[in-house]
N, C-alpha and C positions, 0 to 999 in steps of 0.2 A: 392308883388310877383315879380314885374318887377325889384325891387331893388335887391332881392335875386338872380334872374336870371342873372342880370348884374355881380354880385359878382362871381357867379359860372363860368361865361364865362371868366372873368379876371383871375380867379384861373387856369382855364384850359390852358389859353394862357401862363401863367407863367410856368406851369409844362411842357408844350410843348417846350417852349424856353429852359428850363433847360435840357430837354431830348436831344434837338438838340445840345446843347453845349457839353453834355456828349458824344454824338455820335461822334461829330467832334474831340473831344479830343482823343477819343479812336482810331479814324481813323488815326490821325496824329502821334500817339505814335509809336516810332520805335520798330520793332519786333525783332531786334537783328540779323537779317539774311540778310537784304537788304544793298547793297553797291551801292551808286549813282555815276554815271559817266556822265560828261558833255564833249561835243566836238563841234567844228565848222564843223566837218565832219558828216553830217547827215547820210551818207552811213555807218557809223560805227555801227549803230544799229544792222546790220546783224552780225558783228563779235562778239559783246558783247553777243548776244544770243548764239552764238557758244561757247564762253568762259564759260558762265553759264552752258551750257550742259556738257562741258568737266569736269568742276569742280564737278558738281552734279554726274556724272558717276564715278568720283574718290572718292565719298563719302563725298564731302563737301556740307553742307546745306547752300548754298549761293544763293541769288537772286540778280541779277544785274538790276538796273533801269537806263536806258540810256535816256539822253536828248540831242538832237541836237539843236544847236542855229545857226541862220543865220550867215555865216562867217563874214560879215561886222559888225555885232552887238556883236559877241562873246566876244571879248576882253573887251569891256565896260561892258557887262552883267556879265561876270565872275568877273571882278574887283569889281564891285558894290556889288555883292553877297559875295565875300570874305571879303571885308571891313566891311560888315554888319554881318559877322559871320554865313552866311547862304549858303556858297558854297557847292559843292558836295564833297563826300569822295575822289573821284579820279578826278583830273583835267587833261584834255588834254591840254598840253602846247606847244607853239611854242618854239623851242630850242633856245639856246643862251640867248639874253636879255629877251626873253619871260619868261624864267625860273628865271633869276637873280632877276627880280623885286619882285617876290614872295618869293624867298629865303632870300633876303635882309630884307624883311618885316616880316620874320619869320612866314609866312602864310603857308609854306609847310615845310616838314621835310626831312632830309637826308635819303637816302635809301641804304646806304652802307652795311647794314646787309643782303640785298638780294643777295644770293650767285651767282645767274646767271649773275649778272652784270660784274663779272670778265671775262666772256667769250667774251664780246664785245671788239672791237678794241679800242686802245688808242684814235685814231682820232674821233671815234664816241662818246665815253664816255666824251671826253673833251667838247663836245657841250651841255652836260646836267649837267656839273659841275659848282660849284660856291665855291670859297674859299677852294678848295681842296676836296670838298665833292660832292657826286652824288645825285642830287635832282629829277631825273626822269628816267624812263625806256624808252630808245629810241625805236620807233616803225617803222619808215620808213626812207629810204634814197632816196635823189634825186641827180641826176647827170646831167651834160650837156656835149654835144659833138657835133661834126659836123655830120649832116645827109645828105645823098646825094641820088639822083635819079640814080639807077643802070642802067636803060635803056639808060639814057643820057650819062653816063660814058662809057658804052659799045659802043654806037654809035660813040664816038670820041676816042675810044681806050685808055681810061683813067683808071688808077688804084688808089687805096687809097694812098695818098702821105705819104711818110715816113720821109721827111724833110720839113722844111719851104720853101726852094727853090722849091721843087716839088709841094707844095701847090700853090705857085705863078704861076708856069708853067701851072698847071691845070686850074687855073683861067684865064690865058692868052689864053689858047686853047679854052676854052668855049666862052670867049668874042670875040675872032677873028672869031668864027663861028656863031656869032649873038645870042648866048645863054646868058641870064643873069646869071652870075656865082653864085651870092649869094643874098638871100633875107634877109633883116634886118628890124627891127622895130626901126627906129631912133627916133620916137616920144615917146616911152616908155623906159625911162632910165634903168629900172630894167632889161629889156631884153638885153640892151647893156652890162650890168654888167656880163651877162652869158659869153660873149666873153672874158672879162677880167679874169673870173674864169678859163675858159678852157685853154686859152693861158698861163696864169700865172702858172697854175698847172704843166704844162710840163716844162716851162722855169725857174721857180724860185727854185723849189725843197724844200724839208723839212728843210735842214740845213740852207739855206738862210732865209727862212720864220721864223724859230725858232729864228735866230738872230734878225729879224725884230720885233718879239714879245718881245724879251728881250731888245729892244732899241739899240742894237749894229749896226743894219742896218737901213736904212731909205727908205721911199718910193721915195725919191728924188735921190737915188743911181742909177748908170747906169743900174743895173739889171732890175729894175722896169721900168725905162725910156725906155729900149729896148722893153719890153713887149708892152708898149703904142705905141711906134714907129711902131712896126710891125702890131699892130691892126689898126693904122691910115693908114698904107699902103694898107690895104684891101679895103678902102672906094671906090677906083676907080672901084671895082668889084660889088658894091651894085647896086640894081635896081634904075632906075630913080625915083626921088621923095621919096627916102627912109626916108628922114628926117621927112616927114609927115605921114609915114606909121605906122599903129598900129600893135600890136602883131598879131591880127587876119588877117590883111592884109598880113603880112609876111608869115603866115602859108598858107593862101589861094594861094599865088603865088607859093609856093612850091608844094602843093597838086594838083594844076591845071597844074603842070609841066611847069610853066613859069620861074622857077629858078631852077638851078641844085643842089644848096647846101643851107643848112640852119643851123644855130647854135642854138640849142634849148635844152630844158630839156627832160629827158626820159618820163616825164609825158604826153608829147604831142603825143607820137606814136599812142595811141588809136585814137586821133583826126585825124591824117593823114589817118589812115585806114578807118575811118568812111567817110571822105570826098572823098577818092579815094581808094577803096578796091583793085583795080588792080595794084596799084603803088608798084614797087619793091624798097625797101628802104635799104640802107646800112649805116654804120656809122663808124667814126674813131675819135680817140682822136687828140687833137691839136698836130701836128708833132713837133719834136725837131729841133733846128737850125742845129745841127751837126749830120751827119749820124752815126748810131750806138748807139745814146743816147736814153734812154727809154722815152716813152711818159707816161704822168700821167693824172689822171682825178680828178676833183674837186667834191667830194662827201660830201653832207651836210645833217644833220638830219632834217627831216621835223618837227618832234615834239617828245614829250615824255609824259609819264604818271606820274603825281606827286601826292603826298599824302597830303591832307589837314591836317594842324596841329590841326584843330578842328573837325576832322572826327568823325561822330557819331559811326561808327563801324571800328575803326582803325585796329584791329587785322584781321578782315575779309578782309578789303581793302588791307592789306599787303599780304594776301594769293593770292588775285586776281593779285596784282602787281608782286608777285613772279612768277606766271604762265606766265605773259607777258614777263618775262625775260628768257624764255626757247626757245629751238629750235622748240618745238612743236607749240608754239604760232607764232614764226617767219614763220613757214611753213603754218600755218593756215592763217596768214595775207597775205602772198604772193598768196596763192591759192584763197583767197577770192577776192582780189583786183587787182591782176596782177601787184603789185608794189614790189620794192626791200625792203626786210625786213632788219632792222638794225642788226639783228642777223647774224653772219658770217656763210657762208656755205650753206645757204638756196637756193635751186633751185626751179624753177617754172615748174609745169607740163604743157605741151602744150603751152609753152611760145613762143612769137614771137622771131625772130632772134635778133631784136634790144634789147628786154628785156634781153635775154640770154647773149648777149654781155655786156650790161650795168652791169648785175650782176657779170659777170666774171671780168670786169674792176674794179668794186667797191672792189672786194675781193683781186685783185692782183696788181692794178695800182693806187689806190687812195692815195693822199697825206694825211699825218696825221697832218701837221701844216697848219692851215687855215689863209688866209690873207684878206678875204672879208666877205661874208655872214657866220654867225655863228662864226666869228672870234672875238678875243678880241677888234678889231677895230670897231666892229659893235655895241658895248654896250653903247657908249656915244653919245653926240650931239655936232657937227655933226658926223654922222656915216660914215664910209668909203664908204658904198654903196650909200649914198646920194651924197657924194662928187664925186664919180666916174661916177655916172649916168649923173649928170648935166655936169660934166667936159668932158666926152667923147662926149656929144652932142656939146659942145663948141669947142672941138678939131676937130671934123668932119666938123664943120662949118668954120674952119680956124681961129677961134678967139683965140686959144691957141695952143702952140706947146706941144708936149708930155712932154718936160722938164718943161715947165711952169705949166702944169697940175699936174705933179708929185710933183713939189715944193709946189703948193697950197694944195694938199692933205696932205703933210707932215706938213705944217704950221698949217692947221686947226686941224689936229688930235693932234698936240702938245699942243693945248689949254686945252685938258682934259686927254690925255693918258699919265699916269705917267712915264713910261719908256722913253718917248720922252722928258721929262722935265729934265732929268739928265744932 
């Protein structure tokens, strides 16, 4: 009797196990309606819910399943999943080299069939391109510019400088009145790079940078050396101990009104307002050397949405991506996050003055040919950003002249950048 009872129990366990396997298999089976999306931006969960709602209201039977991954772990997590053939249908990708590594490995597919991509500017699309094809739908743009404390400027009867000489005079006026003219993070090279982006955008121009990309011009040429020289001239106006200051230190000096000017990204305006809600903030682009010349802004794509070459629901994923390439999505993105959409012409409701100005400058004053972040010089090793960040720290410390830094950048990039090898 005990033997039979034992056999019955074993049989029941086997049946239960099989049932469990069957249930799991059914749960894991794709329903043909779900599109998976991964991102390092956990806050994007909100917008993908809105995208699903918009598509459903348009009659599309699509469910979007979003997964946010810790930013510092995202690149490795995504790469491992893609290498194992288990990545999401739609990948949120960092623009530039972040896209190229997947397109070169044929892990994502070209999206040129998406009609809406033709509406984006040349400069924006170039940052999600590889080998002449578009591999992602750009979603957000970041810019950097000078921000200033309006009350301090008013107190000393200062106005936004229109030329480089006027900028220097403004700095001198502030310094002579015991005000720290400019807060800088000398410890974090990537923050110093923002100065090079901003000053270079106005000073170099599209034509010269295009020649640089083609290998006709060099970083060691007088045009780029002049940019570094003028940046180096600003160091006498930085706060005491700037070389040891972190990015957060730099922002705190500005928001506590201990420094009149800061050069930062548009993404930081919300932080300023949180730290000092009563502070009146203005902004201006890097001024030109000569009066009457137009100032420009360096605008770069934060990231884009790519399509997995092994997507489980490729057709539905394409429908989702096509929607992200519309002005409706651009407006939805800006209204949700208060950031600049990559889609042209999008305005933000109830936007701050700084965001409104940044949007207008992106649309009317941004350069199309890029020389630093998201540029062709940022794809290899060593990348231009790495060289400039360390190089400017060395230049500010008096260990390199602007010409020596420019020569070193050109030499190191020539090791891998083919147009410089000609």
